[in-house]
Backbone bond lengths (Angstrom), bond angles and torsions (degrees), N, CA, C in turn:
res aa  C-N    CA-C-N  psi(-1)  N-CA   C-N-CA  omega(-1)  CA-C   N-CA-C  phi
1 M - - - 1.453 - - 1.534 108.44 -
2 K 1.294 116.74 135.69 1.469 121.23 178.34 1.526 108.97 -72.39
3 L 1.336 115.33 152.89 1.465 120.64 -172.40 1.523 112.77 -61.85
4 L 1.313 118.97 -44.13 1.467 119.50 -176.50 1.523 111.82 -61.00
5 E 1.324 117.78 -37.83 1.465 120.68 176.03 1.534 110.13 -67.68
6 A 1.346 116.95 -42.18 1.468 120.87 179.02 1.524 111.32 -63.17
7 L 1.324 117.70 -36.10 1.464 120.97 177.48 1.525 110.71 -71.49
8 H 1.316 116.67 -38.87 1.466 121.22 -179.56 1.531 111.53 -65.89
9 T 1.329 116.74 -40.63 1.465 120.55 -177.12 1.523 113.33 -87.48
10 G 1.340 116.99 -17.86 1.457 120.31 -176.27 1.518 112.91 89.50
11 A 1.331 117.91 2.38 1.468 121.44 -179.37 1.523 112.04 -63.76
12 S 1.318 117.94 -18.43 1.467 122.90 -179.12 1.528 112.63 -81.47
13 G 1.330 116.39 -10.66 1.460 119.99 -174.99 1.521 111.79 103.77
14 I 1.327 116.37 -6.54 1.453 122.17 176.10 1.526 107.16 -145.56
15 R 1.311 115.82 142.60 1.465 119.77 179.04 1.520 108.00 -107.93
16 V 1.323 115.59 127.03 1.462 121.38 -178.53 1.525 108.18 -125.87
17 E 1.324 115.39 127.66 1.457 120.47 176.06 1.522 108.03 -106.63
18 L 1.308 116.45 115.05 1.458 121.82 -176.97 1.523 110.86 -89.40
19 P 1.314 116.10 143.88 1.471 118.58 177.23 1.523 111.11 -69.74
20 A 1.320 115.64 154.67 1.465 120.70 176.18 1.527 108.64 -66.71
21 G 1.300 116.27 155.49 1.456 120.27 175.34 1.506 115.13 97.53
22 L 1.342 117.80 -3.28 1.452 119.99 176.74 1.528 109.00 -86.23
23 A 1.317 116.41 129.97 1.458 120.85 178.10 1.528 108.70 -92.81
24 V 1.325 116.21 129.60 1.459 121.44 -179.22 1.526 109.08 -82.09
25 A 1.336 116.26 121.07 1.457 121.84 176.39 1.530 110.31 -93.87
26 K 1.350 116.22 -39.28 1.467 121.82 179.57 1.521 107.85 -148.62
27 D 1.318 115.65 146.90 1.460 121.07 176.06 1.515 107.84 -149.32
28 G 1.342 115.50 103.83 1.458 121.26 179.26 1.512 110.19 -113.91
29 E 1.334 116.32 -170.13 1.463 120.40 -178.86 1.519 113.06 -70.03
30 D 1.349 117.54 -34.40 1.462 119.40 -176.66 1.531 113.53 -124.41
31 G 1.325 117.74 8.01 1.455 119.73 178.35 1.513 111.54 -157.60
32 A 1.324 115.83 148.81 1.463 121.78 177.78 1.517 108.40 -143.37
33 E 1.314 115.63 150.69 1.460 122.23 178.75 1.526 107.63 -131.64
34 L 1.326 115.34 131.17 1.458 121.26 -179.28 1.514 109.70 -133.87
35 E 1.323 115.94 159.18 1.451 119.91 178.60 1.516 109.99 -128.13
36 D 1.317 114.41 133.28 1.458 122.84 172.73 1.525 105.65 -105.19
37 E 1.316 115.59 85.38 1.458 120.73 -174.13 1.526 112.11 -62.84
38 A 1.316 117.57 -36.59 1.459 121.52 -178.52 1.527 112.26 -60.80
39 N 1.335 116.37 -35.24 1.464 120.65 -178.24 1.521 113.40 -104.84
40 G 1.328 117.71 -1.98 1.459 120.91 179.34 1.514 113.59 68.09
41 V 1.337 116.55 38.33 1.467 120.95 -177.77 1.526 108.75 -121.86
42 R 1.320 115.20 135.76 1.469 122.36 174.10 1.515 106.89 -106.33
43 W 1.321 117.64 131.42 1.453 124.02 -177.84 1.524 110.56 -114.37
44 W 1.326 115.76 141.73 1.457 122.46 171.81 1.519 107.45 -130.19
45 F 1.308 115.87 141.68 1.460 122.23 174.87 1.524 107.15 -126.13
46 F 1.319 115.65 134.92 1.463 121.19 -178.59 1.524 109.60 -131.81
47 L 1.298 115.62 144.43 1.448 122.57 172.92 1.521 106.04 -127.11
48 A 1.328 116.12 117.24 1.459 121.27 -176.22 1.532 109.07 -122.13
49 P 1.334 117.53 94.06 1.459 120.06 -177.36 1.518 113.62 -63.36
50 E 1.334 117.81 -22.60 1.467 121.01 -177.15 1.527 113.25 -87.02
51 L 1.323 118.58 -10.28 1.471 121.05 -178.44 1.516 111.62 -95.73
52 R 1.329 115.27 147.00 1.463 121.92 177.73 1.524 108.64 -128.52
53 L 1.308 116.51 145.12 1.454 122.72 175.11 1.514 107.30 -138.72
54 E 1.329 116.06 119.50 1.462 122.32 179.53 1.522 108.26 -101.40
55 L 1.319 117.26 103.83 1.461 120.18 -177.61 1.515 113.20 -83.55
56 G 1.318 118.49 -16.61 1.453 120.95 -179.67 1.512 113.61 -103.60
57 A 1.309 117.71 14.25 1.462 121.67 -177.08 1.532 110.84 -65.30
58 P 1.345 117.35 152.20 1.460 121.02 179.61 1.535 113.00 -58.85
59 D 1.315 117.83 -30.20 1.465 120.53 -179.28 1.538 111.23 -92.67
60 A 1.327 116.26 30.00 1.458 121.63 -174.95 1.527 112.58 -59.52
61 S 1.331 118.64 -28.66 1.469 119.86 179.01 1.533 110.78 -64.91
62 E 1.326 116.16 -27.04 1.461 119.96 177.86 1.517 111.79 -70.86
63 L 1.330 117.51 -22.22 1.455 121.18 178.82 1.529 110.68 -63.37
64 E 1.322 117.29 -43.63 1.464 119.43 178.68 1.522 110.74 -63.92
65 L 1.304 117.47 -40.76 1.463 120.84 177.26 1.532 110.73 -60.79
66 A 1.333 116.74 -42.91 1.471 120.84 178.20 1.527 111.32 -64.32
67 M 1.322 116.97 -40.11 1.463 120.30 179.45 1.531 111.18 -67.70
68 R 1.317 116.63 -35.93 1.477 119.52 176.61 1.532 110.33 -66.02
69 W 1.327 117.03 -38.26 1.458 120.63 176.77 1.529 110.20 -63.98
70 Y 1.330 116.07 -44.69 1.459 122.76 178.82 1.531 110.54 -58.50
71 A 1.333 116.95 -45.96 1.470 120.90 179.86 1.529 110.92 -62.95
72 R 1.315 116.94 -41.54 1.472 121.14 179.02 1.534 110.68 -65.10
73 A 1.322 117.12 -43.15 1.471 120.56 179.75 1.526 110.63 -63.36
74 M 1.336 117.37 -42.38 1.467 120.77 177.98 1.519 111.30 -63.86
75 F 1.326 115.81 -43.91 1.463 120.53 179.70 1.525 110.05 -59.31
76 D 1.318 116.65 -45.47 1.466 120.71 -179.97 1.530 111.60 -65.47
77 D 1.340 117.70 -39.86 1.467 121.01 177.55 1.527 111.11 -61.55
78 V 1.318 116.08 -44.77 1.467 120.02 179.87 1.523 110.28 -66.26
79 F 1.319 117.27 -40.45 1.459 120.39 178.96 1.529 110.32 -59.23
80 R 1.326 116.48 -48.57 1.472 120.47 -179.70 1.529 111.53 -62.74
81 A 1.327 117.20 -37.05 1.463 121.10 -176.90 1.529 113.05 -76.26
82 T 1.339 117.67 -25.22 1.466 119.64 -172.40 1.517 114.82 -117.85
83 A 1.319 118.38 -15.55 1.468 120.35 -175.59 1.529 110.90 -79.96
84 G 1.295 115.61 141.68 1.460 120.70 173.88 1.517 110.48 -85.28
85 D 1.310 116.57 178.72 1.465 121.54 -179.02 1.526 112.89 -60.48
86 E 1.328 117.35 -30.26 1.460 120.64 -177.14 1.527 113.32 -86.20
87 A 1.308 117.86 2.84 1.465 121.40 -174.45 1.522 113.42 -70.58
88 G 1.320 118.84 -23.96 1.461 120.70 -178.64 1.517 111.85 75.91
89 E 1.331 114.92 -147.61 1.471 121.66 -177.64 1.529 110.47 -88.53
90 P 1.327 117.74 146.78 1.469 119.10 173.38 1.530 109.45 -70.55
91 R 1.306 116.66 158.47 1.470 120.76 179.07 1.520 111.69 -61.12
92 T 1.307 117.37 -22.09 1.464 120.54 179.32 1.526 111.95 -75.77
93 A 1.338 117.92 -4.11 1.469 120.17 174.85 1.530 109.80 -63.90
94 D 1.336 116.88 -26.68 1.463 122.16 174.11 1.529 107.13 -79.87
95 P 1.341 118.60 115.77 1.470 120.02 -176.13 1.526 113.59 -60.80
96 D 1.340 117.62 -21.01 1.462 120.09 178.26 1.527 112.17 -86.56
97 G 1.319 117.01 -15.11 1.461 120.64 179.41 1.521 110.33 -77.63
98 T 1.308 116.18 146.34 1.465 120.30 178.12 1.524 109.33 -143.35
99 P 1.311 116.59 139.74 1.456 118.86 174.70 1.533 112.65 -80.04
100 M 1.342 117.72 -8.24 1.464 120.98 -179.61 1.528 109.30 -70.13
101 V 1.311 116.39 124.34 1.460 122.57 179.29 1.524 110.06 -97.37
102 D 1.338 116.28 -40.83 1.455 119.85 -175.98 1.525 109.89 -152.50
103 F 1.311 115.81 143.61 1.458 124.26 176.63 1.516 105.76 -142.34
104 E 1.321 116.64 114.80 1.463 118.25 -175.47 1.523 111.53 -144.77
105 R 1.323 114.27 130.61 1.457 120.13 170.32 1.520 105.97 -84.58
106 Q 1.311 116.23 137.48 1.457 119.41 -179.33 1.517 109.99 -150.08
107 R 1.304 116.77 -179.51 1.460 121.79 178.00 1.522 107.72 -116.78
108 V 1.311 115.57 136.03 1.460 122.29 177.54 1.520 106.59 -124.58
109 G 1.314 115.74 112.12 1.466 119.16 -178.48 1.512 112.85 56.70
110 G 1.309 117.59 34.03 1.456 121.99 -179.57 1.518 114.58 87.94
111 A 1.311 117.89 -10.61 1.473 121.25 -179.21 1.525 110.43 -96.16
112 A 1.322 116.13 146.04 1.461 121.11 175.03 1.521 108.52 -65.60
113 A 1.327 116.33 141.61 1.464 121.07 -179.47 1.521 108.85 -147.87
114 L 1.307 114.83 164.66 1.465 121.52 178.12 1.513 107.93 -129.15
115 R 1.336 115.30 130.79 1.460 120.65 176.44 1.518 108.41 -119.55
116 T 1.323 115.31 131.17 1.463 120.26 174.90 1.525 108.25 -130.15
117 V 1.322 114.76 149.38 1.460 122.34 174.54 1.521 105.89 -135.18
118 H 1.333 116.32 130.59 1.462 118.96 179.53 1.521 110.48 -148.76
119 R 1.309 114.38 154.22 1.462 120.26 176.38 1.520 109.19 -81.56
120 M 1.312 114.78 143.19 1.460 120.82 174.11 1.518 110.03 -108.62
121 A 1.316 116.54 -26.59 1.464 122.25 175.12 1.517 106.39 -146.37
122 Y 1.341 115.85 142.85 1.450 119.52 -178.60 1.518 109.25 -157.80
123 R 1.325 114.39 87.29 1.458 121.46 174.63 1.521 106.23 -154.06
124 P 1.306 117.79 163.54 1.470 119.63 -177.80 1.531 111.59 -52.27
125 G 1.323 115.85 126.99 1.454 121.30 179.14 1.505 114.65 83.92
126 S 1.316 117.86 -1.20 1.460 120.13 -179.04 1.522 110.56 -151.98
127 E 1.314 115.56 96.62 1.457 119.91 173.24 1.522 107.54 -126.61
128 I 1.317 115.73 124.57 1.453 122.07 179.13 1.522 107.73 -129.32
129 V 1.325 115.62 131.51 1.457 122.13 -178.50 1.524 108.27 -122.84
130 M 1.335 115.84 137.55 1.464 121.85 177.19 1.524 109.04 -121.44
131 A 1.328 115.57 137.45 1.465 121.73 175.71 1.518 108.64 -121.83
132 H 1.321 115.76 144.46 1.466 122.25 177.96 1.522 108.22 -127.19
133 L 1.301 116.51 140.27 1.454 122.52 167.38 1.514 105.79 -122.61
134 L 1.313 116.48 115.11 1.465 123.06 -178.50 1.526 108.54 -108.99
135 V 1.328 115.86 125.15 1.463 120.92 -179.07 1.523 108.34 -126.25
136 P 1.343 117.19 110.33 1.462 119.53 175.31 1.528 109.52 -65.31
137 L 1.318 115.54 135.70 1.459 121.52 179.07 1.518 109.52 -115.42
138 E 1.296 116.17 168.57 1.465 120.31 176.61 1.526 110.30 -58.63
139 R 1.335 116.11 -36.05 1.467 121.19 179.64 1.520 110.01 -121.10
140 G 1.321 118.00 65.08 1.454 120.37 173.31 1.511 115.07 116.70
141 L 1.321 114.75 -147.35 1.458 121.45 -173.44 1.522 109.66 -139.46
142 F 1.328 115.78 135.48 1.463 122.40 173.29 1.513 108.10 -106.30
143 E 1.332 116.07 136.57 1.458 120.45 174.99 1.515 109.27 -130.13
144 A 1.327 115.10 132.06 1.464 122.68 167.67 1.515 105.11 -110.44
145 R 1.311 116.34 129.61 1.465 121.75 -177.28 1.521 108.06 -128.57
146 A 1.319 116.76 134.94 1.462 121.65 178.12 1.520 108.77 -129.11
147 V 1.325 116.13 138.86 1.460 121.75 178.12 1.519 107.71 -128.29
148 A 1.327 115.38 131.63 1.463 121.42 177.63 1.516 108.54 -142.05
149 G 1.312 115.53 153.17 1.454 118.74 177.05 1.506 112.28 177.72
150 D 1.307 114.37 164.67 1.454 119.07 -178.44 1.517 112.46 -75.86
151 A 1.337 117.73 -15.45 1.470 120.65 178.92 1.521 110.28 -122.31
152 L 1.331 117.32 28.39 1.456 121.35 -172.22 1.515 113.22 -60.37
153 T 1.328 118.45 -40.97 1.461 119.60 -177.03 1.519 111.02 -60.48
154 G 1.310 117.98 -48.44 1.456 120.55 178.91 1.508 112.17 -64.89
155 Y 1.322 117.15 -38.09 1.461 121.39 -179.49 1.516 110.97 -66.80
156 R 1.330 115.84 -41.78 1.446 120.66 -176.61 1.522 111.35 -60.77
157 T 1.324 117.20 -28.76 1.454 120.06 -176.04 1.516 113.27 -97.61
158 T 1.339 118.85 0.60 1.457 119.72 176.95 1.507 109.41 -76.64
159 S 1.327 116.46 164.14 1.457 119.10 177.30 1.514 109.65 -141.88
160 A 1.294 114.94 159.62 1.458 121.94 174.98 1.526 105.45 -114.51
161 G 1.322 115.97 99.97 1.455 119.56 -173.79 1.512 108.79 68.49
162 S 1.320 116.78 -129.26 1.457 120.12 -179.79 1.521 111.92 -96.33
163 K 1.330 117.51 -0.28 1.452 120.29 -176.59 1.526 110.24 -94.94
164 P 1.330 118.09 141.04 1.461 119.96 175.05 1.526 109.74 -66.13
165 W 1.335 117.20 158.11 1.467 121.20 -174.59 1.512 112.57 -57.32
166 W 1.326 119.05 -32.22 1.464 120.67 -176.10 1.518 112.58 -78.17
167 W 1.313 117.60 -3.43 1.466 121.14 179.71 1.522 112.12 -54.81
168 F 1.327 117.11 -33.84 1.453 121.63 -174.31 1.529 112.77 -74.79
169 W 1.339 117.59 -12.32 1.464 119.11 -174.97 1.475 111.28 -116.09
Protein backbone atom coordinates (compact mmCIF):
# COMPACT_ATOMS: atom_id res chain seq x y z
CA MET A 1 0.00 0.00 0.00
CA LYS A 2 1.34 3.45 -0.86
CA LEU A 3 1.96 5.80 2.06
CA LEU A 4 -0.62 8.47 1.21
CA GLU A 5 -3.40 5.87 1.13
CA ALA A 6 -2.12 4.33 4.40
CA LEU A 7 -2.12 7.77 6.03
CA HIS A 8 -5.60 8.56 4.71
CA THR A 9 -7.10 5.29 5.97
CA GLY A 10 -5.09 5.08 9.20
CA ALA A 11 -3.56 1.72 8.19
CA SER A 12 -0.12 3.20 8.97
CA GLY A 13 -0.97 3.69 12.64
CA ILE A 14 -1.77 7.37 12.16
CA ARG A 15 -4.52 9.05 10.17
CA VAL A 16 -3.60 12.18 8.24
CA GLU A 17 -6.03 14.30 6.28
CA LEU A 18 -4.24 16.40 3.68
CA PRO A 19 -5.60 19.68 2.40
CA ALA A 20 -6.75 19.94 -1.20
CA GLY A 21 -4.35 21.52 -3.64
CA LEU A 22 -1.23 19.52 -2.84
CA ALA A 23 0.42 18.03 -5.91
CA VAL A 24 1.88 14.55 -5.40
CA ALA A 25 5.47 14.31 -6.64
CA LYS A 26 6.21 10.84 -5.18
CA ASP A 27 4.24 8.26 -3.24
CA GLY A 28 5.99 5.10 -2.08
CA GLU A 29 5.40 2.56 0.68
CA ASP A 30 7.33 4.47 3.35
CA GLY A 31 7.69 7.99 1.95
CA ALA A 32 5.77 10.61 -0.01
CA GLU A 33 6.61 14.04 -1.38
CA LEU A 34 4.05 16.72 -2.17
CA GLU A 35 4.14 20.33 -3.25
CA ASP A 36 1.94 23.21 -2.20
CA GLU A 37 2.77 25.49 -5.09
CA ALA A 38 0.38 28.24 -3.98
CA ASN A 39 2.21 28.65 -0.67
CA GLY A 40 5.71 27.69 -1.83
CA VAL A 41 5.97 24.72 0.54
CA ARG A 42 7.39 21.26 -0.17
CA TRP A 43 6.07 18.46 2.06
CA TRP A 44 7.55 15.06 2.85
CA PHE A 45 5.92 12.30 4.86
CA PHE A 46 7.88 9.33 6.18
CA LEU A 47 6.93 6.17 8.00
CA ALA A 48 9.86 4.38 9.61
CA PRO A 49 8.80 1.18 11.39
CA GLU A 50 12.37 0.55 12.61
CA LEU A 51 12.78 3.92 14.38
CA ARG A 52 11.72 4.70 17.93
CA LEU A 53 11.36 8.04 19.71
CA GLU A 54 10.66 8.20 23.44
CA LEU A 55 9.25 11.64 24.21
CA GLY A 56 8.58 10.95 27.88
CA ALA A 57 12.01 9.58 28.74
CA PRO A 58 13.75 10.85 31.90
CA ASP A 59 16.54 12.37 29.78
CA ALA A 60 14.00 14.32 27.71
CA SER A 61 15.88 17.61 28.26
CA GLU A 62 18.74 16.10 26.27
CA LEU A 63 16.41 15.70 23.30
CA GLU A 64 16.18 19.47 22.81
CA LEU A 65 19.95 19.76 23.02
CA ALA A 66 20.31 17.01 20.38
CA MET A 67 17.77 18.71 18.12
CA ARG A 68 19.61 22.03 18.44
CA TRP A 69 22.83 20.27 17.44
CA TYR A 70 21.04 18.66 14.48
CA ALA A 71 19.68 22.05 13.33
CA ARG A 72 23.13 23.64 13.59
CA ALA A 73 24.77 20.79 11.65
CA MET A 74 22.14 21.05 8.88
CA PHE A 75 22.50 24.81 8.72
CA ASP A 76 26.28 24.51 8.38
CA ASP A 77 25.97 21.79 5.70
CA VAL A 78 23.60 23.93 3.65
CA PHE A 79 25.82 26.98 4.08
CA ARG A 80 28.88 25.09 2.80
CA ALA A 81 26.91 23.62 -0.12
CA THR A 82 25.29 26.88 -1.26
CA ALA A 83 27.50 29.79 -0.16
CA GLY A 84 29.86 31.44 -2.59
CA ASP A 85 33.37 32.62 -1.77
CA GLU A 86 32.09 36.05 -0.72
CA ALA A 87 29.57 34.65 1.77
CA GLY A 88 31.90 34.89 4.78
CA GLU A 89 31.09 33.01 7.98
CA PRO A 90 27.75 31.30 8.62
CA ARG A 91 25.60 32.78 11.39
CA THR A 92 26.36 29.67 13.42
CA ALA A 93 29.97 30.88 13.76
CA ASP A 94 28.59 32.85 16.73
CA PRO A 95 28.32 30.21 19.50
CA ASP A 96 25.24 32.00 20.89
CA GLY A 97 23.47 31.97 17.53
CA THR A 98 21.13 29.11 16.74
CA PRO A 99 19.13 28.20 13.68
CA MET A 100 16.47 26.61 15.94
CA VAL A 101 13.30 28.71 15.83
CA ASP A 102 10.95 26.49 17.81
CA PHE A 103 11.02 23.24 19.77
CA GLU A 104 7.76 22.07 21.27
CA ARG A 105 6.35 18.89 22.70
CA GLN A 106 2.67 18.64 21.91
CA ARG A 107 -0.20 16.21 21.48
CA VAL A 108 -1.58 15.19 18.11
CA GLY A 109 -4.84 13.29 18.26
CA GLY A 110 -4.04 12.30 21.83
CA ALA A 111 -0.55 11.04 20.98
CA ALA A 112 2.68 12.63 22.18
CA ALA A 113 4.49 14.46 19.39
CA LEU A 114 7.46 16.73 18.82
CA ARG A 115 7.47 19.78 16.59
CA THR A 116 10.62 21.60 15.59
CA VAL A 117 11.20 24.55 13.28
CA HIS A 118 14.68 25.61 12.22
CA ARG A 119 16.42 27.68 9.60
CA MET A 120 18.50 25.92 6.99
CA ALA A 121 19.69 29.10 5.28
CA TYR A 122 19.54 32.67 6.50
CA ARG A 123 21.25 35.41 4.56
CA PRO A 124 20.04 38.18 2.27
CA GLY A 125 18.21 36.64 -0.67
CA SER A 126 18.20 33.16 0.80
CA GLU A 127 16.08 32.11 3.73
CA ILE A 128 14.94 28.51 4.03
CA VAL A 129 12.98 27.14 6.98
CA MET A 130 12.26 23.48 7.75
CA ALA A 131 9.63 22.16 10.15
CA HIS A 132 9.29 18.61 11.46
CA LEU A 133 6.42 16.91 13.23
CA LEU A 134 7.54 13.62 14.76
CA VAL A 135 4.89 11.25 16.11
CA PRO A 136 5.96 8.01 17.79
CA LEU A 137 3.69 5.15 16.76
CA GLU A 138 3.11 1.71 18.17
CA ARG A 139 5.16 0.38 15.25
CA GLY A 140 7.78 3.03 14.52
CA LEU A 141 7.87 6.73 13.82
CA PHE A 142 5.89 9.07 11.56
CA GLU A 143 7.46 12.28 10.32
CA ALA A 144 5.86 15.16 8.45
CA ARG A 145 8.46 17.58 7.12
CA ALA A 146 7.83 20.92 5.42
CA VAL A 147 10.36 23.21 3.75
CA ALA A 148 9.67 26.77 2.65
CA GLY A 149 11.81 29.70 1.69
CA ASP A 150 12.36 32.62 -0.57
CA ALA A 151 15.03 30.74 -2.54
CA LEU A 152 13.49 27.26 -2.34
CA THR A 153 13.46 26.53 -6.07
CA GLY A 154 17.18 27.13 -6.48
CA TYR A 155 17.97 25.30 -3.25
CA ARG A 156 15.87 22.30 -4.17
CA THR A 157 17.91 21.77 -7.32
CA THR A 158 21.37 22.15 -5.79
CA SER A 159 23.45 19.10 -5.03
CA ALA A 160 26.36 18.08 -2.88
CA GLY A 161 28.52 15.97 -5.15
CA SER A 162 26.30 13.37 -6.76
CA LYS A 163 23.76 13.33 -3.94
CA PRO A 164 20.58 15.44 -4.00
CA TRP A 165 20.37 18.13 -1.30
CA TRP A 166 17.86 16.14 0.78
CA TRP A 167 20.29 13.24 1.12
CA PHE A 168 21.54 14.68 4.41
CA TRP A 169 18.11 14.56 6.07
